[in-house]
C-alpha positions in Angstrom: 0.0 0.0 0.0 2.8 2.4 0.8 4.3 2.1 -2.7 0.8 2.7 -4.2 0.3 5.8 -2.1 3.7 7.2 -3.2 3.0 6.5 -6.9 -0.4 8.3 -6.5 1.6 11.2 -5.1 3.8 11.3 -8.2 0.8 11.1 -10.5 -0.9 14.0 -8.7 2.3 16.0 -9.0 2.4 15.2 -12.7 -0.7 17.2 -13.4 0.9 20.4 -14.9 -1.6 23.2 -14.3 0.6 25.8 -16.0 0.6 23.8 -19.2 -3.2 23.1 -19.0 -4.1 26.7 -18.2 -1.9 28.2 -20.8 -3.4 25.9 -23.4 -6.9 26.8 -22.3 -6.3 30.6 -22.0 -3.8 31.3 -24.7 -3.6 28.2 -26.8 0.1 27.9 -26.2 2.6 25.6 -24.6 3.9 27.6 -21.7 7.2 25.7 -22.0 7.9 27.4 -25.3 7.6 30.9 -23.9 9.3 33.1 -21.4 11.8 31.1 -19.3 10.4 27.8 -20.7 9.5 26.7 -17.1 6.1 25.1 -16.4 5.3 27.0 -13.2 3.6 30.0 -11.7 6.5 32.5 -12.1 6.7 31.9 -15.9 2.9 31.9 -16.1 3.0 35.4 -14.5 5.5 36.6 -17.1 3.7 35.1 -20.1 0.0 35.3 -19.1 -0.3 37.7 -16.2 -1.5 37.7 -12.6 -4.8 35.9 -12.8 -3.6 32.7 -14.5 -0.4 32.8 -12.4 -2.3 33.0 -9.1 -4.5 30.1 -10.3 -1.4 28.0 -11.2 0.2 28.8 -7.9 -2.9 27.7 -5.9 -3.5 24.6 -7.9 0.2 23.5 -7.8 0.3 24.0 -4.0 -3.1 22.2 -3.7 -1.8 19.1 -5.5 1.2 18.9 -3.2 -1.0 19.2 -0.2 -3.4 16.6 -1.6 -0.6 14.1 -2.0 0.3 14.5 1.6 -3.3 14.4 2.9 -4.0 11.3 0.8 -0.9 9.6 2.2 -2.0 10.5 5.7 -5.4 9.0 5.1 -4.3 5.8 3.3 -1.0 5.0 5.0 -2.0 5.0 8.7 -0.2 8.2 9.7 3.2 6.9 8.7 5.6 9.9 8.7 7.9 8.3 6.1 5.1 7.5 3.7 3.6 10.9 4.1 6.9 12.8 3.4 7.9 10.4 0.6 4.5 10.9 -1.1 5.0 14.7 -0.8 8.5 14.3 -2.4 7.0 12.1 -5.1 4.5 14.9 -6.0 7.3 17.4 -6.3 9.2 15.0 -8.6 6.0 14.6 -10.6 5.7 18.3 -11.0 9.3 18.6 -12.1 9.2 15.6 -14.4 5.6 14.9 -15.2 4.8 11.6 -16.9 1.7 13.2 -18.6 3.8 16.0 -20.2 6.9 14.3 -21.6 8.8 14.7 -18.2 9.2 18.5 -18.9 7.8 20.4 -15.9 8.6 23.2 -13.5 10.8 23.7 -10.5 8.3 22.6 -8.0 8.3 25.6 -5.7 4.5 26.0 -5.4 4.1 22.2 -5.0 6.8 22.2 -2.4 4.9 24.9 -0.5 1.7 22.8 -0.6 3.6 19.7 0.6 5.3 21.5 3.4 2.2 23.4 4.6 0.4 20.0 4.8 3.3 18.2 6.5 4.1 20.9 9.1 1.8 24.0 8.9 3.2 26.3 11.5 7.0 25.9 10.7 6.2 26.2 7.0 4.1 29.3 7.5 7.0 30.9 9.3 9.2 30.0 6.3 6.6 31.4 3.9 6.6 34.7 5.7 10.4 34.9 5.5 10.2 34.0 1.9 7.7 36.6 0.9 9.7 39.3 2.8 12.9 38.3 0.9 11.1 38.3 -2.5 9.5 41.7 -1.7 12.9 43.1 -0.7 15.1 41.6 -3.5 12.5 40.9 -6.3 14.3 37.6 -6.9 11.8 34.7 -6.8 14.7 32.2 -6.9 16.3 33.7 -3.8 13.0 33.4 -1.9 12.5 29.9 -3.1 15.9 28.7 -2.0 15.5 30.5 1.3 12.2 28.6 1.8 13.5 25.1 1.2 16.6 25.9 3.3 14.6 27.4 6.3 11.9 24.6 6.6 14.2 21.7 7.7 16.0 24.1 10.2 12.6 25.3 11.6 11.3 21.7 11.8 14.4 20.6 13.7 14.0 23.5 16.1 10.3 22.6 16.6 11.3 19.0 17.3 9.2 17.5 14.5 9.6 13.8 13.5 13.0 12.8 12.1 11.2 11.7 8.9 10.0 15.2 8.3 13.4 16.8 9.0 15.2 14.3 6.7 12.5 14.5 4.1 12.6 18.3 4.0 16.4 18.2 3.6 15.9 16.0 0.5 13.3 18.5 -0.7 15.9 21.3 -0.2 18.5 19.3 -2.1 16.0 18.8 -5.0 15.2 22.6 -4.9 18.9 23.5 -5.2 19.3 21.0 -8.1 16.3 22.5 -9.9 17.6 26.1 -9.3 21.2 25.4 -10.4 20.8 27.7 -13.4 19.3 30.4 -11.3 22.1 30.2 -8.8 24.6 30.5 -11.7 22.8 33.6 -13.0 22.6 35.1 -9.5 26.4 34.7 -9.1 26.9 36.3 -12.5 24.4 39.1 -11.8 22.2 38.0 -14.7 19.2 36.6 -12.8 15.9 38.3 -13.8 13.9 40.2 -11.1 10.2 39.8 -10.6 8.4 42.2 -12.9 11.1 42.3 -15.5 10.9 40.4 -18.7 
């Protein structure tokens, strides 16, 4: 049952709302426009605020749904819960339904972590929003978020599975943002609101 729940998490994550909404709204493949990323930030750049907010909420919801489904079906097993969440992020990044070309998983990660540990994750969200508002770099805020959550979970004495799982999520976040990190170092990263 545990393996089935984790696979369901991956399949939920593989529903790429930015691709679906862009096709519906503008008859385009979002991955061929802007940064080429299938996520909320690129949707904002290409389609505007309304579609971007919808993508953000739906991507977060699918991450939370994967965690809540695992909680309901796997008997409150912390490892299955966190692995199902990770699977949904992997599904978003490499979706089976869309040729394994997805996004960077930030919104899905937010949904997963809010469902796993709401209070620590909300603290990290507040820090993230403040950093994005101050720097206008979504990538910096995203990396701060995935870095802060495992630290806060450790300080809150959450289950070891959640701390280790969020460390894995952080690693995945850094891997997916490798190009952003390189551009930040070179001073070439695009700020929010700039094309």
